[in-house]
VEXSE-546794 format. One record per residue: x, y, z of N, C-alpha, C in turn; residue number from 1; residue in three letters. Coordinates in Angstrom, 2 decimals, m for minus. Layout:
N
+---------+---------+---------+---------+---------+---------+---------+---------+---------+------+------+
:     nxx :     nyy :     nzz :    caxx :    cayy :    cazz :     cxx :     cyy :     czz : resi : resn :
+---------+---------+---------+---------+---------+---------+---------+---------+---------+------+------+
:       X :       Y :       Z :       X :       Y :       Z :       X :       Y :       Z :  NUM :  ala :
...
+---------+---------+---------+---------+---------+---------+---------+---------+---------+------+------+
//
This chain:
198
+---------+---------+---------+---------+---------+---------+---------+---------+---------+------+------+
:     nxx :     nyy :     nzz :    caxx :    cayy :    cazz :     cxx :     cyy :     czz : resi : resn :
+---------+---------+---------+---------+---------+---------+---------+---------+---------+------+------+
:    4.65 :  m75.65 :  m67.64 :    3.78 :  m74.88 :  m66.74 :    2.33 :  m75.31 :  m66.96 :    1 :  unk :
:    1.58 :  m75.48 :  m65.88 :    0.19 :  m75.91 :  m65.97 :   m0.68 :  m74.77 :  m66.51 :    2 :  unk :
:   m1.80 :  m75.13 :  m67.20 :   m2.68 :  m74.11 :  m67.79 :   m3.16 :  m73.07 :  m66.79 :    3 :  unk :
:   m3.50 :  m73.49 :  m65.56 :   m3.98 :  m72.55 :  m64.56 :   m2.92 :  m71.52 :  m64.22 :    4 :  unk :
:   m1.67 :  m71.98 :  m64.06 :   m0.57 :  m71.07 :  m63.75 :   m0.34 :  m70.10 :  m64.90 :    5 :  unk :
:   m0.46 :  m70.61 :  m66.12 :   m0.27 :  m69.76 :  m67.29 :   m1.32 :  m68.65 :  m67.32 :    6 :  unk :
:   m2.59 :  m69.02 :  m67.04 :   m3.64 :  m68.01 :  m67.03 :   m3.46 :  m67.00 :  m65.91 :    7 :  unk :
:   m3.03 :  m67.48 :  m64.75 :   m2.80 :  m66.57 :  m63.63 :   m1.71 :  m65.57 :  m63.96 :    8 :  unk :
:   m0.63 :  m66.07 :  m64.58 :    0.48 :  m65.17 :  m64.96 :    0.00 :  m64.14 :  m65.97 :    9 :  unk :
:   m0.80 :  m64.60 :  m66.94 :   m1.30 :  m63.68 :  m67.96 :   m2.16 :  m62.59 :  m67.32 :   10 :  unk :
:   m3.02 :  m62.98 :  m66.36 :   m3.87 :  m61.99 :  m65.70 :   m3.04 :  m61.02 :  m64.86 :   11 :  unk :
:   m1.98 :  m61.52 :  m64.25 :   m1.11 :  m60.64 :  m63.48 :   m0.43 :  m59.62 :  m64.37 :   12 :  unk :
:    0.01 :  m60.04 :  m65.55 :    0.66 :  m59.13 :  m66.49 :   m0.34 :  m58.08 :  m66.96 :   13 :  unk :
:   m1.56 :  m58.52 :  m67.32 :   m2.58 :  m57.58 :  m67.77 :   m2.94 :  m56.61 :  m66.66 :   14 :  unk :
:   m3.07 :  m57.13 :  m65.44 :   m3.41 :  m56.27 :  m64.31 :   m2.33 :  m55.24 :  m64.04 :   15 :  unk :
:   m1.07 :  m55.65 :  m64.11 :    0.04 :  m54.72 :  m63.88 :    0.09 :  m53.66 :  m64.97 :   16 :  unk :
:   m0.18 :  m54.06 :  m66.21 :   m0.18 :  m53.08 :  m67.31 :   m1.30 :  m52.07 :  m67.11 :   17 :  unk :
:   m2.49 :  m52.55 :  m66.72 :   m3.61 :  m51.64 :  m66.50 :   m3.31 :  m50.66 :  m65.37 :   18 :  unk :
:   m2.65 :  m51.14 :  m64.33 :   m2.29 :  m50.28 :  m63.20 :   m1.33 :  m49.19 :  m63.64 :   19 :  unk :
:   m0.34 :  m49.57 :  m64.46 :    0.63 :  m48.59 :  m64.95 :   m0.06 :  m47.59 :  m65.88 :   20 :  unk :
:   m0.98 :  m48.07 :  m66.71 :   m1.65 :  m47.20 :  m67.67 :   m2.51 :  m46.16 :  m66.96 :   21 :  unk :
:   m3.06 :  m46.52 :  m65.79 :   m3.93 :  m45.59 :  m65.09 :   m3.20 :  m44.79 :  m64.02 :   22 :  unk :
:   m1.90 :  m45.01 :  m63.91 :   m1.11 :  m44.31 :  m62.89 :   m1.14 :  m42.81 :  m63.13 :   23 :  unk :
:   m1.45 :  m42.01 :  m62.09 :   m1.48 :  m40.56 :  m62.25 :   m0.13 :  m40.03 :  m62.73 :   24 :  unk :
:   m0.17 :  m38.87 :  m63.38 :    1.04 :  m38.30 :  m63.95 :    1.69 :  m37.30 :  m63.00 :   25 :  unk :
:    2.95 :  m37.00 :  m63.28 :    3.64 :  m35.94 :  m62.55 :    3.71 :  m36.16 :  m61.06 :   26 :  unk :
:    3.20 :  m35.19 :  m60.30 :    3.26 :  m35.26 :  m58.84 :    2.11 :  m36.09 :  m58.27 :   27 :  unk :
:    1.66 :  m37.09 :  m58.99 :    0.48 :  m37.82 :  m58.59 :   m0.77 :  m37.12 :  m59.09 :   28 :  unk :
:   m0.60 :  m36.26 :  m60.07 :   m1.72 :  m35.50 :  m60.63 :   m2.48 :  m36.37 :  m61.64 :   29 :  unk :
:   m3.79 :  m36.38 :  m61.53 :   m4.64 :  m37.07 :  m62.50 :   m5.08 :  m36.07 :  m63.55 :   30 :  unk :
:   m4.77 :  m36.36 :  m64.81 :   m5.07 :  m35.43 :  m65.89 :   m6.57 :  m35.14 :  m65.99 :   31 :  unk :
:   m7.40 :  m36.16 :  m65.84 :   m8.86 :  m35.98 :  m65.94 :   m9.35 :  m35.03 :  m64.86 :   32 :  unk :
:   m8.85 :  m35.21 :  m63.65 :   m9.29 :  m34.34 :  m62.56 :   m8.75 :  m32.93 :  m62.74 :   33 :  unk :
:   m7.56 :  m32.81 :  m63.32 :   m7.00 :  m31.48 :  m63.58 :   m7.94 :  m30.69 :  m64.48 :   34 :  unk :
:   m8.46 :  m31.35 :  m65.51 :   m9.41 :  m30.72 :  m66.42 :  m10.68 :  m30.33 :  m65.67 :   35 :  unk :
:  m11.19 :  m31.25 :  m64.87 :  m12.43 :  m30.99 :  m64.12 :  m12.26 :  m29.82 :  m63.15 :   36 :  unk :
:  m11.11 :  m29.76 :  m62.47 :  m10.88 :  m28.70 :  m61.51 :  m10.66 :  m27.35 :  m62.19 :   37 :  unk :
:  m10.11 :  m27.38 :  m63.40 :  m10.00 :  m26.13 :  m64.17 :  m11.39 :  m25.69 :  m64.63 :   38 :  unk :
:  m12.18 :  m26.63 :  m65.11 :  m13.53 :  m26.31 :  m65.60 :  m14.41 :  m25.77 :  m64.48 :   39 :  unk :
:  m14.18 :  m26.23 :  m63.26 :  m14.98 :  m25.77 :  m62.12 :  m14.82 :  m24.28 :  m61.87 :   40 :  unk :
:  m13.78 :  m23.68 :  m62.45 :  m13.55 :  m22.24 :  m62.27 :  m14.39 :  m21.39 :  m63.23 :   41 :  unk :
:  m14.92 :  m22.03 :  m64.28 :  m15.74 :  m21.30 :  m65.24 :  m17.03 :  m20.84 :  m64.54 :   42 :  unk :
:  m17.35 :  m19.57 :  m64.67 :  m18.53 :  m19.02 :  m64.03 :  m18.29 :  m18.59 :  m62.59 :   43 :  unk :
:  m17.12 :  m18.93 :  m62.07 :  m16.73 :  m18.51 :  m60.71 :  m15.71 :  m17.38 :  m60.79 :   44 :  unk :
:  m14.63 :  m17.64 :  m61.55 :  m13.64 :  m16.59 :  m61.81 :  m14.12 :  m15.82 :  m63.03 :   45 :  unk :
:  m14.69 :  m14.65 :  m62.79 :  m15.33 :  m13.89 :  m63.87 :  m14.54 :  m12.67 :  m64.31 :   46 :  unk :
:  m13.42 :  m12.39 :  m63.63 :  m12.65 :  m11.20 :  m63.96 :  m11.20 :  m11.53 :  m64.24 :   47 :  unk :
:  m10.46 :  m10.50 :  m64.57 :   m9.03 :  m10.61 :  m64.85 :   m8.33 :   m9.44 :  m64.17 :   48 :  unk :
:   m7.34 :   m9.74 :  m63.36 :   m6.63 :   m8.68 :  m62.62 :   m5.17 :   m9.10 :  m62.44 :   49 :  unk :
:   m4.29 :   m8.43 :  m63.17 :   m2.87 :   m8.78 :  m63.14 :   m2.07 :   m7.95 :  m62.14 :   50 :  unk :
:   m2.75 :   m7.20 :  m61.29 :   m2.02 :   m6.35 :  m60.35 :   m1.26 :   m7.17 :  m59.31 :   51 :  unk :
:   m0.19 :   m6.58 :  m58.83 :    0.64 :   m7.23 :  m57.81 :   m0.12 :   m7.24 :  m56.49 :   52 :  unk :
:   m0.13 :   m8.41 :  m55.84 :   m0.80 :   m8.53 :  m54.55 :    0.08 :   m9.29 :  m53.56 :   53 :  unk :
:   m0.02 :   m8.91 :  m52.31 :    0.68 :   m9.63 :  m51.24 :   m0.13 :  m10.88 :  m50.92 :   54 :  unk :
:    0.52 :  m12.05 :  m51.02 :   m0.17 :  m13.31 :  m50.81 :    0.35 :  m14.04 :  m49.58 :   55 :  unk :
:   m0.53 :  m14.81 :  m48.97 :   m0.10 :  m15.73 :  m47.92 :    0.87 :  m16.74 :  m48.53 :   56 :  unk :
:    1.75 :  m17.28 :  m47.71 :    2.67 :  m18.31 :  m48.21 :    2.82 :  m19.38 :  m47.14 :   57 :  unk :
:    2.68 :  m20.65 :  m47.54 :    2.32 :  m21.16 :  m48.87 :    0.80 :  m21.11 :  m49.08 :   58 :  unk :
:    0.37 :  m21.65 :  m50.22 :   m1.05 :  m21.76 :  m50.60 :   m1.76 :  m20.43 :  m50.66 :   59 :  unk :
:   m1.04 :  m19.37 :  m51.02 :   m1.66 :  m18.07 :  m51.18 :   m2.41 :  m17.97 :  m52.50 :   60 :  unk :
:   m3.43 :  m17.11 :  m52.54 :   m4.21 :  m16.93 :  m53.76 :   m4.84 :  m15.54 :  m53.74 :   61 :  unk :
:   m5.13 :  m15.03 :  m54.93 :   m5.92 :  m13.81 :  m55.04 :   m7.38 :  m14.22 :  m54.90 :   62 :  unk :
:   m8.32 :  m13.27 :  m54.73 :   m9.74 :  m13.65 :  m54.62 :  m10.18 :  m14.51 :  m55.79 :   63 :  unk :
:  m10.96 :  m15.55 :  m55.50 :  m11.33 :  m16.55 :  m56.49 :  m12.10 :  m15.97 :  m57.67 :   64 :  unk :
:  m12.77 :  m14.85 :  m57.46 :  m13.58 :  m14.29 :  m58.56 :  m12.72 :  m13.60 :  m59.61 :   65 :  unk :
:  m11.42 :  m13.48 :  m59.37 :  m10.55 :  m12.83 :  m60.35 :   m9.24 :  m13.60 :  m60.46 :   66 :  unk :
:   m8.31 :  m13.06 :  m61.24 :   m7.02 :  m13.73 :  m61.42 :   m6.49 :  m13.50 :  m62.81 :   67 :  unk :
:   m5.49 :  m14.28 :  m63.18 :   m4.89 :  m14.22 :  m64.51 :   m4.82 :  m15.64 :  m65.06 :   68 :  unk :
:   m4.23 :  m15.79 :  m66.25 :   m4.20 :  m17.11 :  m66.88 :   m3.49 :  m18.15 :  m66.03 :   69 :  unk :
:   m2.41 :  m17.76 :  m65.38 :   m1.65 :  m18.71 :  m64.57 :   m2.46 :  m19.20 :  m63.37 :   70 :  unk :
:   m3.38 :  m18.37 :  m62.88 :   m4.17 :  m18.77 :  m61.71 :   m5.08 :  m19.96 :  m62.01 :   71 :  unk :
:   m5.49 :  m20.12 :  m63.27 :   m6.28 :  m21.29 :  m63.64 :   m5.49 :  m22.56 :  m63.37 :   72 :  unk :
:   m4.22 :  m22.54 :  m63.77 :   m3.34 :  m23.70 :  m63.58 :   m3.08 :  m23.90 :  m62.09 :   73 :  unk :
:   m2.71 :  m22.82 :  m61.41 :   m2.37 :  m22.88 :  m59.98 :   m3.52 :  m23.46 :  m59.18 :   74 :  unk :
:   m4.73 :  m22.95 :  m59.42 :   m5.89 :  m23.41 :  m58.64 :   m6.26 :  m24.85 :  m58.95 :   75 :  unk :
:   m6.19 :  m25.23 :  m60.22 :   m6.53 :  m26.61 :  m60.58 :   m5.55 :  m27.60 :  m59.96 :   76 :  unk :
:   m4.26 :  m27.29 :  m60.01 :   m3.26 :  m28.18 :  m59.42 :   m3.37 :  m28.22 :  m57.90 :   77 :  unk :
:   m3.72 :  m27.11 :  m57.31 :   m3.81 :  m27.07 :  m55.84 :   m4.91 :  m27.99 :  m55.31 :   78 :  unk :
:   m5.92 :  m28.27 :  m56.12 :   m6.96 :  m29.21 :  m55.71 :   m6.41 :  m30.62 :  m55.55 :   79 :  unk :
:   m5.23 :  m30.86 :  m56.14 :   m4.58 :  m32.16 :  m56.01 :   m3.30 :  m32.05 :  m55.16 :   80 :  unk :
:   m3.29 :  m31.06 :  m54.29 :   m2.21 :  m30.88 :  m53.32 :   m0.87 :  m30.54 :  m53.96 :   81 :  unk :
:   m0.91 :  m29.91 :  m55.13 :    0.31 :  m29.41 :  m55.77 :    0.28 :  m27.90 :  m55.67 :   82 :  unk :
:    1.18 :  m27.34 :  m54.87 :    1.22 :  m25.90 :  m54.63 :    2.32 :  m25.27 :  m55.47 :   83 :  unk :
:    1.95 :  m24.74 :  m56.64 :    2.96 :  m24.13 :  m57.51 :    3.62 :  m22.92 :  m56.86 :   84 :  unk :
:    2.91 :  m22.22 :  m56.02 :    3.53 :  m21.08 :  m55.34 :    4.77 :  m21.54 :  m54.57 :   85 :  unk :
:    4.60 :  m22.59 :  m53.79 :    5.71 :  m23.11 :  m52.97 :    6.79 :  m23.75 :  m53.83 :   86 :  unk :
:    6.38 :  m24.57 :  m54.79 :    7.35 :  m25.29 :  m55.62 :    8.20 :  m24.35 :  m56.46 :   87 :  unk :
:    7.54 :  m23.38 :  m57.11 :    8.28 :  m22.43 :  m57.95 :    9.18 :  m21.56 :  m57.07 :   88 :  unk :
:    8.66 :  m21.10 :  m55.95 :    9.46 :  m20.24 :  m55.07 :   10.72 :  m20.98 :  m54.59 :   89 :  unk :
:   10.57 :  m22.20 :  m54.14 :   11.72 :  m22.96 :  m53.65 :   12.75 :  m23.18 :  m54.75 :   90 :  unk :
:   12.27 :  m23.45 :  m55.98 :   13.21 :  m23.67 :  m57.08 :   13.89 :  m22.36 :  m57.48 :   91 :  unk :
:   13.17 :  m21.27 :  m57.43 :   13.77 :  m19.99 :  m57.79 :   14.76 :  m19.51 :  m56.73 :   92 :  unk :
:   14.49 :  m19.78 :  m55.48 :   15.44 :  m19.41 :  m54.42 :   16.75 :  m20.16 :  m54.63 :   93 :  unk :
:   16.65 :  m21.44 :  m54.99 :   17.84 :  m22.28 :  m55.16 :   18.51 :  m22.10 :  m56.52 :   94 :  unk :
:   17.74 :  m21.65 :  m57.53 :   18.27 :  m21.60 :  m58.90 :   17.83 :  m20.32 :  m59.62 :   95 :  unk :
:   17.94 :  m19.20 :  m58.94 :   17.41 :  m17.95 :  m59.49 :   18.02 :  m17.61 :  m60.85 :   96 :  unk :
:   19.29 :  m17.94 :  m61.05 :   19.96 :  m17.59 :  m62.31 :   19.37 :  m18.34 :  m63.51 :   97 :  unk :
:   18.63 :  m19.42 :  m63.27 :   18.06 :  m20.20 :  m64.36 :   16.74 :  m19.63 :  m64.87 :   98 :  unk :
:   16.22 :  m18.65 :  m64.17 :   14.91 :  m18.10 :  m64.51 :   15.02 :  m16.78 :  m65.27 :   99 :  unk :
:   13.98 :  m16.43 :  m66.05 :   14.00 :  m15.17 :  m66.82 :   14.16 :  m13.96 :  m65.91 :  100 :  unk :
:   14.75 :  m12.92 :  m66.46 :   14.95 :  m11.67 :  m65.71 :   14.13 :  m10.54 :  m66.35 :  101 :  unk :
:   12.93 :  m10.88 :  m66.80 :   12.10 :   m9.93 :  m67.53 :   11.61 :   m8.75 :  m66.71 :  102 :  unk :
:   11.64 :   m8.87 :  m65.38 :   11.01 :   m7.86 :  m64.54 :   12.02 :   m7.10 :  m63.68 :  103 :  unk :
:   13.29 :   m7.34 :  m63.89 :   14.31 :   m6.65 :  m63.13 :   14.42 :   m7.09 :  m61.69 :  104 :  unk :
:   13.80 :   m8.21 :  m61.36 :   13.87 :   m8.70 :  m59.98 :   15.28 :   m9.20 :  m59.66 :  105 :  unk :
:   15.70 :   m9.00 :  m58.43 :   17.03 :   m9.44 :  m58.00 :   16.96 :  m10.65 :  m57.08 :  106 :  unk :
:   15.76 :  m11.14 :  m56.87 :   15.58 :  m12.32 :  m56.02 :   14.18 :  m12.86 :  m56.19 :  107 :  unk :
:   13.94 :  m14.03 :  m55.63 :   12.63 :  m14.67 :  m55.73 :   11.59 :  m13.89 :  m54.93 :  108 :  unk :
:   10.35 :  m13.95 :  m55.40 :    9.24 :  m13.26 :  m54.75 :    8.03 :  m14.20 :  m54.76 :  109 :  unk :
:    7.69 :  m14.75 :  m53.60 :    6.62 :  m15.75 :  m53.53 :    5.24 :  m15.16 :  m53.80 :  110 :  unk :
:    5.14 :  m13.85 :  m53.89 :    3.85 :  m13.22 :  m54.17 :    3.48 :  m13.27 :  m55.66 :  111 :  unk :
:    4.47 :  m13.33 :  m56.53 :    4.20 :  m13.14 :  m57.95 :    4.89 :  m14.13 :  m58.89 :  112 :  unk :
:    6.01 :  m14.71 :  m58.46 :    6.81 :  m15.52 :  m59.39 :    6.03 :  m16.65 :  m60.05 :  113 :  unk :
:    5.21 :  m17.35 :  m59.28 :    4.45 :  m18.48 :  m59.81 :    3.30 :  m18.04 :  m60.70 :  114 :  unk :
:    3.00 :  m16.75 :  m60.73 :    1.89 :  m16.23 :  m61.52 :    2.38 :  m15.64 :  m62.85 :  115 :  unk :
:    3.64 :  m15.86 :  m63.18 :    4.21 :  m15.35 :  m64.42 :    4.47 :  m16.50 :  m65.38 :  116 :  unk :
:    3.95 :  m16.37 :  m66.59 :    4.05 :  m17.45 :  m67.58 :    5.49 :  m17.88 :  m67.86 :  117 :  unk :
:    6.44 :  m16.94 :  m68.09 :    7.82 :  m17.39 :  m68.36 :    8.41 :  m18.22 :  m67.22 :  118 :  unk :
:    8.04 :  m17.89 :  m65.99 :    8.55 :  m18.68 :  m64.86 :    7.96 :  m20.08 :  m64.83 :  119 :  unk :
:    6.66 :  m20.20 :  m65.12 :    6.05 :  m21.52 :  m65.16 :    6.63 :  m22.36 :  m66.30 :  120 :  unk :
:    6.87 :  m21.73 :  m67.44 :    7.51 :  m22.45 :  m68.55 :    8.86 :  m23.00 :  m68.13 :  121 :  unk :
:    9.65 :  m22.16 :  m67.47 :   10.98 :  m22.58 :  m67.01 :   10.86 :  m23.70 :  m65.99 :  122 :  unk :
:    9.95 :  m23.54 :  m65.05 :    9.79 :  m24.54 :  m64.00 :    9.35 :  m25.88 :  m64.58 :  123 :  unk :
:    8.35 :  m25.88 :  m65.45 :    7.88 :  m27.14 :  m66.04 :    8.97 :  m27.82 :  m66.86 :  124 :  unk :
:    9.75 :  m27.01 :  m67.57 :   10.85 :  m27.59 :  m68.35 :   11.89 :  m28.19 :  m67.42 :  125 :  unk :
:   12.21 :  m27.50 :  m66.34 :   13.21 :  m28.01 :  m65.39 :   12.73 :  m29.31 :  m64.72 :  126 :  unk :
:   11.44 :  m29.45 :  m64.57 :   10.89 :  m30.68 :  m63.97 :   10.79 :  m31.82 :  m64.97 :  127 :  unk :
:   11.11 :  m31.55 :  m66.23 :   11.09 :  m32.59 :  m67.25 :    9.73 :  m32.82 :  m67.88 :  128 :  unk :
:    8.83 :  m31.84 :  m67.78 :    7.49 :  m32.00 :  m68.31 :    7.34 :  m31.48 :  m69.74 :  129 :  unk :
:    8.34 :  m30.82 :  m70.29 :    8.24 :  m30.26 :  m71.64 :    8.25 :  m31.38 :  m72.68 :  130 :  unk :
:    7.35 :  m31.27 :  m73.64 :    7.32 :  m32.20 :  m74.78 :    7.30 :  m31.35 :  m76.05 :  131 :  unk :
:    7.60 :  m31.96 :  m77.22 :    7.56 :  m31.17 :  m78.45 :    6.21 :  m30.49 :  m78.63 :  132 :  unk :
:    6.23 :  m29.23 :  m79.00 :    4.99 :  m28.48 :  m79.18 :    4.22 :  m29.05 :  m80.37 :  133 :  unk :
:    3.02 :  m29.53 :  m80.10 :    2.24 :  m30.19 :  m81.13 :    1.81 :  m29.24 :  m82.24 :  134 :  unk :
:    1.51 :  m29.83 :  m83.38 :    1.03 :  m29.05 :  m84.53 :   m0.33 :  m29.53 :  m85.00 :  135 :  unk :
:   m0.77 :  m30.71 :  m84.51 :   m2.06 :  m31.28 :  m84.91 :   m2.95 :  m31.42 :  m83.68 :  136 :  unk :
:   m4.23 :  m31.44 :  m83.89 :   m5.16 :  m31.55 :  m82.77 :   m4.89 :  m32.80 :  m81.94 :  137 :  unk :
:   m4.56 :  m33.88 :  m82.60 :   m4.36 :  m35.14 :  m81.88 :   m3.08 :  m35.16 :  m81.03 :  138 :  unk :
:   m2.23 :  m34.15 :  m81.19 :   m1.00 :  m34.07 :  m80.38 :   m1.29 :  m33.61 :  m78.96 :  139 :  unk :
:   m2.51 :  m33.11 :  m78.73 :   m2.83 :  m32.50 :  m77.43 :   m3.82 :  m33.37 :  m76.67 :  140 :  unk :
:   m3.42 :  m33.77 :  m75.46 :   m4.25 :  m34.64 :  m74.63 :   m4.90 :  m33.85 :  m73.51 :  141 :  unk :
:   m6.06 :  m34.30 :  m73.03 :   m6.68 :  m33.62 :  m71.89 :   m5.71 :  m33.52 :  m70.71 :  142 :  unk :
:   m5.63 :  m32.34 :  m70.13 :   m4.72 :  m32.12 :  m69.00 :   m3.36 :  m31.58 :  m69.41 :  143 :  unk :
:   m3.04 :  m31.60 :  m70.70 :   m1.79 :  m30.98 :  m71.16 :   m1.86 :  m29.48 :  m70.85 :  144 :  unk :
:   m0.70 :  m28.89 :  m70.64 :   m0.61 :  m27.46 :  m70.42 :    0.11 :  m26.84 :  m71.62 :  145 :  unk :
:   m0.45 :  m25.77 :  m72.15 :    0.08 :  m25.14 :  m73.36 :    0.32 :  m23.66 :  m73.08 :  146 :  unk :
:    1.39 :  m23.12 :  m73.68 :    1.66 :  m21.69 :  m73.59 :    1.67 :  m21.08 :  m74.98 :  147 :  unk :
:    1.34 :  m19.79 :  m75.05 :    1.26 :  m19.06 :  m76.31 :    1.96 :  m17.71 :  m76.20 :  148 :  unk :
:    2.26 :  m17.14 :  m77.35 :    2.71 :  m15.75 :  m77.45 :    1.56 :  m14.96 :  m78.06 :  149 :  unk :
:    0.97 :  m14.07 :  m77.26 :   m0.17 :  m13.29 :  m77.75 :    0.26 :  m12.07 :  m78.55 :  150 :  unk :
:    1.58 :  m11.84 :  m78.60 :    2.11 :  m10.68 :  m79.29 :    2.53 :   m9.61 :  m78.29 :  151 :  unk :
:    3.48 :   m8.81 :  m78.68 :    3.94 :   m7.74 :  m77.81 :    4.61 :   m8.24 :  m76.55 :  152 :  unk :
:    5.15 :   m9.44 :  m76.61 :    5.84 :   m9.99 :  m75.44 :    4.91 :  m10.51 :  m74.36 :  153 :  unk :
:    3.63 :  m10.67 :  m74.69 :    2.66 :  m11.15 :  m73.70 :    2.50 :  m12.66 :  m73.83 :  154 :  unk :
:    2.79 :  m13.37 :  m72.74 :    2.63 :  m14.82 :  m72.72 :    1.27 :  m15.21 :  m72.19 :  155 :  unk :
:    0.86 :  m16.44 :  m72.49 :   m0.44 :  m16.94 :  m72.05 :   m0.31 :  m18.43 :  m71.78 :  156 :  unk :
:   m1.18 :  m18.96 :  m70.92 :   m1.12 :  m20.37 :  m70.56 :   m2.52 :  m20.90 :  m70.33 :  157 :  unk :
:   m2.75 :  m22.17 :  m70.66 :   m4.06 :  m22.78 :  m70.45 :   m3.94 :  m24.29 :  m70.38 :  158 :  unk :
:   m5.06 :  m24.93 :  m70.06 :   m5.13 :  m26.38 :  m69.92 :   m5.98 :  m26.96 :  m71.04 :  159 :  unk :
:   m5.52 :  m28.03 :  m71.66 :   m6.27 :  m28.70 :  m72.72 :   m7.46 :  m29.43 :  m72.11 :  160 :  unk :
:   m8.63 :  m29.18 :  m72.67 :   m9.86 :  m29.78 :  m72.19 :  m10.06 :  m31.19 :  m72.76 :  161 :  unk :
:  m11.04 :  m31.90 :  m72.19 :  m11.45 :  m33.19 :  m72.75 :  m12.62 :  m33.02 :  m73.72 :  162 :  unk :
:  m13.01 :  m31.77 :  m73.97 :  m14.05 :  m31.46 :  m74.93 :  m13.42 :  m30.88 :  m76.20 :  163 :  unk :
:  m14.11 :  m31.08 :  m77.33 :  m13.56 :  m30.63 :  m78.61 :  m14.55 :  m29.74 :  m79.37 :  164 :  unk :
:  m13.98 :  m28.87 :  m80.19 :  m14.78 :  m28.05 :  m81.09 :  m15.29 :  m28.94 :  m82.23 :  165 :  unk :
:  m16.28 :  m28.49 :  m83.00 :  m16.76 :  m29.27 :  m84.14 :  m15.65 :  m29.67 :  m85.11 :  166 :  unk :
:  m14.60 :  m28.88 :  m85.17 :  m13.46 :  m29.19 :  m86.05 :  m12.61 :  m30.34 :  m85.54 :  167 :  unk :
:  m12.83 :  m30.75 :  m84.28 :  m12.00 :  m31.78 :  m83.68 :  m10.87 :  m31.23 :  m82.85 :  168 :  unk :
:  m10.72 :  m29.91 :  m82.82 :   m9.67 :  m29.28 :  m82.03 :  m10.06 :  m29.25 :  m80.56 :  169 :  unk :
:   m9.16 :  m29.70 :  m79.66 :   m9.48 :  m29.65 :  m78.24 :   m9.72 :  m28.22 :  m77.77 :  170 :  unk :
:  m10.69 :  m28.04 :  m76.91 :  m10.93 :  m26.74 :  m76.30 :   m9.85 :  m26.47 :  m75.26 :  171 :  unk :
:   m9.71 :  m25.21 :  m74.89 :   m8.73 :  m24.79 :  m73.88 :   m9.46 :  m24.11 :  m72.73 :  172 :  unk :
:   m9.10 :  m24.47 :  m71.51 :   m9.63 :  m23.81 :  m70.32 :   m8.59 :  m22.80 :  m69.88 :  173 :  unk :
:   m8.98 :  m21.52 :  m69.85 :   m8.00 :  m20.46 :  m69.64 :   m8.71 :  m19.18 :  m69.22 :  174 :  unk :
:   m7.91 :  m18.19 :  m68.87 :   m8.43 :  m16.84 :  m68.60 :   m7.59 :  m15.87 :  m69.40 :  175 :  unk :
:   m8.16 :  m15.38 :  m70.48 :   m7.43 :  m14.48 :  m71.36 :   m7.88 :  m13.03 :  m71.18 :  176 :  unk :
:   m8.79 :  m12.81 :  m70.21 :   m9.21 :  m11.44 :  m69.95 :  m10.64 :  m11.29 :  m69.47 :  177 :  unk :
:  m11.45 :  m12.33 :  m69.65 :  m12.87 :  m12.24 :  m69.28 :  m13.25 :  m13.31 :  m68.26 :  178 :  unk :
:  m12.30 :  m13.68 :  m67.43 :  m12.56 :  m14.76 :  m66.49 :  m12.27 :  m16.11 :  m67.11 :  179 :  unk :
:  m12.38 :  m17.16 :  m66.32 :  m12.07 :  m18.50 :  m66.82 :  m13.12 :  m18.95 :  m67.82 :  180 :  unk :
:  m12.65 :  m19.37 :  m69.00 :  m13.53 :  m19.80 :  m70.09 :  m13.01 :  m21.12 :  m70.66 :  181 :  unk :
:  m13.90 :  m21.83 :  m71.34 :  m13.52 :  m23.05 :  m72.07 :  m13.81 :  m22.76 :  m73.54 :  182 :  unk :
:  m12.75 :  m22.58 :  m74.34 :  m12.92 :  m22.03 :  m75.68 :  m12.05 :  m22.74 :  m76.72 :  183 :  unk :
:  m12.42 :  m22.54 :  m77.97 :  m11.67 :  m23.05 :  m79.10 :  m10.63 :  m22.00 :  m79.50 :  184 :  unk :
:   m9.41 :  m22.11 :  m78.93 :   m8.38 :  m21.11 :  m79.23 :   m6.99 :  m21.72 :  m79.34 :  185 :  unk :
:   m6.91 :  m23.04 :  m79.33 :   m5.61 :  m23.71 :  m79.33 :   m4.69 :  m23.22 :  m80.44 :  186 :  unk :
:   m5.24 :  m23.03 :  m81.64 :   m4.41 :  m22.67 :  m82.79 :   m4.55 :  m21.20 :  m83.19 :  187 :  unk :
:   m5.07 :  m20.37 :  m82.31 :   m5.28 :  m18.96 :  m82.65 :   m4.02 :  m18.11 :  m82.50 :  188 :  unk :
:   m3.07 :  m18.56 :  m81.68 :   m1.84 :  m17.81 :  m81.44 :   m0.65 :  m18.77 :  m81.54 :  189 :  unk :
:    0.54 :  m18.22 :  m81.81 :    1.73 :  m19.08 :  m81.85 :    1.95 :  m19.76 :  m80.50 :  190 :  unk :
:    2.15 :  m21.06 :  m80.53 :    2.40 :  m21.82 :  m79.30 :    3.88 :  m21.79 :  m78.96 :  191 :  unk :
:    4.18 :  m21.58 :  m77.70 :    5.58 :  m21.47 :  m77.26 :    5.99 :  m22.57 :  m76.30 :  192 :  unk :
:    5.06 :  m23.42 :  m75.91 :    5.40 :  m24.50 :  m75.01 :    4.27 :  m25.50 :  m74.87 :  193 :  unk :
:    4.64 :  m26.75 :  m74.59 :    3.67 :  m27.84 :  m74.45 :    4.22 :  m28.74 :  m73.34 :  194 :  unk :
:    3.40 :  m28.96 :  m72.32 :    3.87 :  m29.67 :  m71.12 :    2.86 :  m30.75 :  m70.73 :  195 :  unk :
:    3.40 :  m31.89 :  m70.36 :    2.56 :  m33.01 :  m69.92 :    3.09 :  m33.46 :  m68.57 :  196 :  unk :
:    2.26 :  m33.33 :  m67.54 :    2.70 :  m33.64 :  m66.18 :    2.69 :  m35.15 :  m65.96 :  197 :  unk :
:    3.76 :  m35.79 :  m66.40 :    3.81 :  m37.25 :  m66.33 :    4.82 :  m37.72 :  m65.32 :  198 :  unk :
+---------+---------+---------+---------+---------+---------+---------+---------+---------+------+------+
//
């Protein structure tokens, strides 16, 4: 093979590798943008309201100034045309027996199902996004989704930030009661799930 052909082949291989390395994860979701879209909610969503609300379907949402922890994920993904309300509802209609029965529901409900942490955990696992729950700071990448047990059967969910605390621990973008915040809380509660939308 001539030197020029060898160099061209090498560049093609490098170019293909770079393309694969930068390929968006999951449903075409870019992890960096997921973090940015979650962070954009800080200072906008200032409250917390877990009350049941009738939502438009699809792409329904509660008022942007309020919400719960799951709404941070829902809103960030929706900026990339991923509608968890629709996706979770469709999967629950088709596979209701695979989902938790914590609320005594006898069927899927597009108003609330996607806003419940146990349902999102089940959905992400069914989509193949679950990875071993990390124990070290370096196990968590920007855009990863993490769930916790806050105690008393209360679940929580947030997005791993691209910013870190002085300790090196990645910050978490979440709403734990005071609106969307970016905080050092990754290791404050027992982790119950770790998901990477790849």
